[in-house]
C-alpha positions as CSV (number, residue, x, y, z in Angstrom):
1,M,59.9,-14.3,13.0
2,N,57.0,-12.0,13.0
3,K,54.5,-13.0,15.7
4,N,51.6,-13.4,13.1
5,N,53.6,-15.7,10.9
6,V,53.7,-19.5,11.0
7,L,56.3,-20.0,8.1
8,E,59.0,-17.6,6.8
9,V,61.1,-18.3,3.7
10,R,64.0,-16.0,3.6
11,N,66.4,-15.6,0.4
12,L,65.8,-19.3,-0.5
13,T,68.1,-20.3,-3.3
14,M,68.3,-23.8,-5.0
15,R,70.6,-24.8,-7.7
16,F,70.8,-28.2,-9.8
17,G,74.1,-28.0,-11.4
18,G,74.2,-24.8,-13.5
19,L,70.4,-24.4,-13.2
20,V,69.0,-22.1,-10.6
21,A,65.6,-23.5,-9.9
22,V,64.9,-21.2,-7.0
23,N,66.5,-17.7,-6.8
24,D,66.5,-15.7,-3.7
25,L,62.9,-16.2,-3.0
26,S,61.2,-14.8,0.1
27,F,57.7,-14.9,1.4
28,D,55.7,-15.6,4.5
29,V,52.5,-17.5,5.5
30,R,50.3,-16.2,8.6
31,E,48.5,-18.0,11.2
32,Q,45.2,-19.8,9.8
33,E,46.0,-18.4,6.2
34,I,45.5,-20.1,2.9
35,V,48.3,-19.2,0.4
36,G,48.6,-20.2,-3.1
37,I,52.0,-20.3,-5.0
38,I,51.5,-19.9,-8.7
39,G,53.7,-19.6,-11.8
40,P,54.2,-21.2,-15.3
41,N,55.5,-24.8,-15.6
42,G,59.1,-24.8,-14.5
43,A,58.8,-21.8,-12.4
44,G,60.2,-23.7,-9.3
45,K,57.1,-24.2,-7.3
46,T,57.4,-27.8,-6.4
47,T,61.1,-27.2,-5.7
48,V,60.0,-24.6,-3.1
49,F,57.8,-27.2,-1.4
50,N,60.6,-29.8,-1.5
51,C,62.9,-27.2,0.1
52,I,60.4,-26.4,2.9
53,T,59.8,-30.0,3.7
54,Q,63.4,-30.7,3.5
55,F,63.2,-33.3,0.7
56,Y,66.0,-30.8,-0.8
57,K,68.5,-29.1,1.3
58,D,68.8,-25.6,-0.2
59,D,71.9,-24.1,-1.2
60,E,71.2,-20.6,0.4
61,G,68.6,-19.0,2.6
62,E,66.6,-19.9,5.8
63,I,63.1,-21.3,6.2
64,W,61.7,-20.7,9.8
65,F,58.7,-22.4,11.0
66,R,56.6,-21.8,14.3
67,N,55.8,-25.4,15.4
68,N,53.1,-26.9,17.5
69,D,54.9,-25.9,20.6
70,N,55.1,-22.4,19.5
71,E,58.9,-22.8,19.1
72,E,60.7,-21.2,16.3
73,V,62.5,-23.6,14.2
74,N,65.0,-23.3,11.3
75,L,63.8,-26.1,9.2
76,N,67.2,-26.4,7.5
77,D,68.4,-27.9,10.8
78,V,65.7,-30.6,10.8
79,K,66.0,-34.0,9.2
80,V,63.3,-34.7,6.5
81,T,62.0,-37.5,8.7
82,D,61.4,-35.2,11.8
83,V,59.7,-32.4,9.9
84,I,56.3,-34.0,10.5
85,N,56.9,-34.0,14.2
86,H,56.8,-30.1,14.2
87,G,53.5,-30.1,12.5
88,L,54.4,-29.5,8.8
89,V,52.9,-32.0,6.6
90,R,52.3,-32.3,2.9
91,T,50.4,-34.2,0.1
92,F,52.0,-34.9,-3.3
93,Q,51.1,-34.3,-7.1
94,N,50.5,-38.1,-7.4
95,V,48.2,-39.8,-4.8
96,E,50.5,-41.8,-2.4
97,L,48.3,-44.5,-0.9
98,V,48.6,-48.1,0.0
99,R,46.0,-49.4,-2.5
100,D,45.5,-52.9,-0.7
101,L,44.9,-51.4,2.7
102,S,41.5,-50.3,3.9
103,I,40.7,-46.4,3.9
104,I,40.9,-46.3,7.7
105,D,44.3,-48.1,7.8
106,N,45.7,-45.8,5.2
107,I,44.7,-42.8,7.5
108,L,46.3,-44.5,10.5
109,I,49.6,-44.4,8.7
110,G,49.6,-40.7,9.2
111,A,49.8,-41.5,13.0
112,H,53.0,-43.5,12.9
113,N,54.8,-40.8,14.9
114,Q,52.5,-40.6,17.7
115,F,52.9,-43.9,19.4
116,K,54.3,-43.7,22.7
117,T,54.6,-47.4,23.3
118,N,57.8,-49.2,21.9
119,V,58.4,-52.1,19.7
120,F,58.8,-54.5,22.8
121,Q,55.3,-53.5,24.0
122,H,53.9,-54.1,20.5
123,L,55.4,-57.6,20.4
124,F,53.1,-58.6,23.3
125,N,50.1,-56.4,22.5
126,G,49.7,-55.2,26.0
127,R,46.9,-53.1,27.5
128,G,48.8,-49.8,26.9
129,V,49.2,-50.6,23.3
130,R,45.5,-51.5,22.7
131,K,44.4,-48.5,24.5
132,E,46.7,-46.3,22.3
133,E,45.7,-47.9,19.1
134,Q,42.0,-47.3,19.9
135,A,42.5,-43.7,20.7
136,L,44.1,-43.3,17.2
137,R,41.4,-45.2,15.5
138,D,38.9,-43.0,17.2
139,K,40.7,-39.9,15.9
140,A,40.9,-41.4,12.5
141,M,37.2,-42.2,12.5
142,K,36.4,-38.6,13.6
143,I,38.5,-37.3,10.8
144,L,36.5,-39.6,8.4
145,T,33.2,-38.3,9.7
146,F,34.5,-34.8,9.2
147,L,35.4,-35.5,5.5
148,K,32.1,-37.5,5.0
149,L,34.1,-40.8,4.3
150,D,33.1,-42.7,7.4
151,H,30.9,-44.9,5.4
152,L,33.7,-46.1,3.3
153,K,36.1,-46.8,6.3
154,D,36.7,-50.7,5.7
155,Q,36.7,-50.5,2.0
156,Y,40.1,-50.7,0.1
157,A,41.6,-47.6,-1.3
158,Y,42.0,-49.6,-4.4
159,G,39.2,-48.9,-6.9
160,Q,37.9,-45.8,-5.3
161,P,37.1,-42.6,-7.3
162,Y,40.0,-40.2,-7.7
163,G,38.1,-37.7,-5.7
164,V,37.9,-40.0,-2.8
165,L,41.6,-40.8,-3.1
166,K,42.5,-37.2,-2.7
167,K,40.2,-36.8,0.3
168,I,42.0,-39.9,1.9
169,E,45.4,-38.4,1.3
170,I,44.1,-34.9,3.0
171,A,42.6,-37.1,5.9
172,R,46.1,-38.6,6.5
173,T,47.5,-35.2,7.1
174,L,45.0,-34.4,9.7
175,M,46.2,-37.4,11.6
176,C,49.6,-35.6,12.2
177,N,48.3,-32.6,14.2
178,P,49.3,-30.2,11.4
179,K,50.2,-26.5,12.0
180,V,50.7,-26.2,8.2
181,I,49.4,-28.3,5.5
182,I,51.2,-28.2,2.0
183,L,49.1,-29.3,-0.8
184,D,50.8,-30.0,-4.2
185,E,48.2,-29.6,-7.0
186,P,45.1,-30.8,-4.8
187,A,42.7,-30.2,-7.5
188,A,44.4,-31.8,-10.4
189,G,42.3,-34.6,-12.0
190,L,39.0,-33.5,-10.3
191,N,35.9,-32.6,-12.0
192,D,34.1,-29.3,-11.4
193,R,31.8,-30.6,-8.6
194,E,34.9,-32.3,-6.7
195,T,36.9,-29.0,-7.2
196,D,34.0,-27.0,-5.4
197,E,33.8,-29.6,-2.7
198,L,37.5,-29.5,-2.2
199,S,37.3,-25.7,-1.8
200,E,34.9,-26.2,1.0
201,I,36.9,-28.8,2.7
202,I,40.1,-26.9,2.7
203,E,38.3,-23.9,4.3
204,Q,36.6,-26.1,6.9
205,I,39.9,-27.6,7.7
206,R,41.6,-24.3,8.1
207,D,38.8,-23.3,10.6
208,E,38.2,-26.5,12.4
209,Y,42.0,-27.5,12.8
210,Q,43.1,-23.9,13.3
211,C,46.0,-24.6,10.6
212,S,47.6,-22.7,7.8
213,I,47.4,-24.2,4.2
214,V,49.9,-23.6,1.4
215,L,49.1,-24.8,-2.1
216,I,50.4,-25.2,-5.6
217,E,47.6,-25.4,-8.3
218,H,47.2,-24.6,-11.9
219,D,43.3,-24.1,-11.7
220,M,43.3,-20.4,-11.5
221,G,39.7,-20.2,-10.6
222,F,40.3,-22.6,-7.7
223,V,43.3,-20.5,-6.5
224,M,41.6,-17.2,-6.9
225,D,38.4,-18.3,-5.0
226,I,40.1,-20.0,-1.9
227,C,43.3,-18.2,-1.2
228,D,43.9,-15.2,1.2
229,R,47.1,-14.4,-0.6
230,I,48.9,-15.6,-3.6
231,C,52.6,-15.6,-4.1
232,A,53.6,-15.6,-7.8
233,I,56.9,-16.7,-9.1
234,N,58.7,-17.2,-12.5
235,F,62.0,-18.9,-13.2
236,G,62.3,-19.3,-9.3
237,K,62.2,-15.7,-8.7
238,F,59.7,-13.6,-6.7
239,L,57.2,-11.7,-8.8
240,A,54.5,-10.4,-6.3
241,M,52.6,-11.5,-3.2
242,D,49.3,-10.0,-2.6
243,T,45.5,-10.6,-2.5
244,P,43.9,-12.5,-5.6
245,Q,42.6,-9.3,-6.8
246,K,45.7,-7.5,-6.8
247,I,47.5,-10.5,-8.2
248,Q,45.2,-10.6,-11.1
249,S,46.0,-7.0,-12.0
250,N,49.7,-7.0,-11.4
251,P,51.3,-6.5,-14.8
252,L,54.4,-8.7,-13.9
253,V,51.9,-11.6,-13.2
254,Q,49.9,-10.9,-16.1
255,E,53.0,-11.0,-18.5
256,A,54.5,-14.1,-16.9
257,Y,51.5,-16.3,-16.1
258,L,48.1,-15.0,-16.9
259,G,48.8,-14.1,-20.6
260,G,48.2,-10.3,-20.5
261,D,45.2,-8.0,-20.1
262,D,42.9,-10.0,-22.2
263,D,42.9,-12.9,-20.0
264,V,42.9,-11.3,-16.6
265,E,39.3,-11.9,-16.0
266,S,39.1,-15.5,-16.7
267,P,40.8,-16.9,-13.5
268,G,38.5,-15.5,-11.1
269,S,35.4,-16.1,-13.2
């Protein structure tokens, strides 16, 4: 791996029967970088995320990740349940929360892999268990305060505004000591004010937690404003990867995604 990269996707190919969803795709993500992946519906964006996080095992290619221990790991050799232990976490298009749990308990779910005490110790709720649980609860409260959700910590997730639910899901990723956070359409369903707030949150997370962020998003204004670089794909194939300004003016991207010259200015406006 390049020493400046935290993630390298090399010649990724994923087939579903006769359909090639991702076709020989390569791109990289640098340390503490915000990268957007764009493309029309059906371009293979979510399939790429599913391959990176090992929900799908790709047919060809390699996915290299520099984990929290600064080790280079080929994610193809990692079980889907172990990916999070390396510092790679994600959210989904649909908010995945336990509606009948409090907000802080939903966030604590993200710390399930950090317990050092075993099941036997938990049965007796010994001093070590209580100390560990308190440390994780303190960590959760720090994250809630960071995201300005601390006043809601004891309320149920059920019935909260959609923008709050999105924040809770992001908060849960921060419990996992992330090196890379993958966000699948984080601005979907948000109004303009919430989208602007989300932009600030993502930048603050990048700076405060010193992690990289990779996102899929159809809101082109959001993508162009927040991303350091953008990878454009179409029919699972690589089109271009560059700064937002150069992606906007790339003729292949204009033809495949932005609709031609007449629409080029609108995504960044």
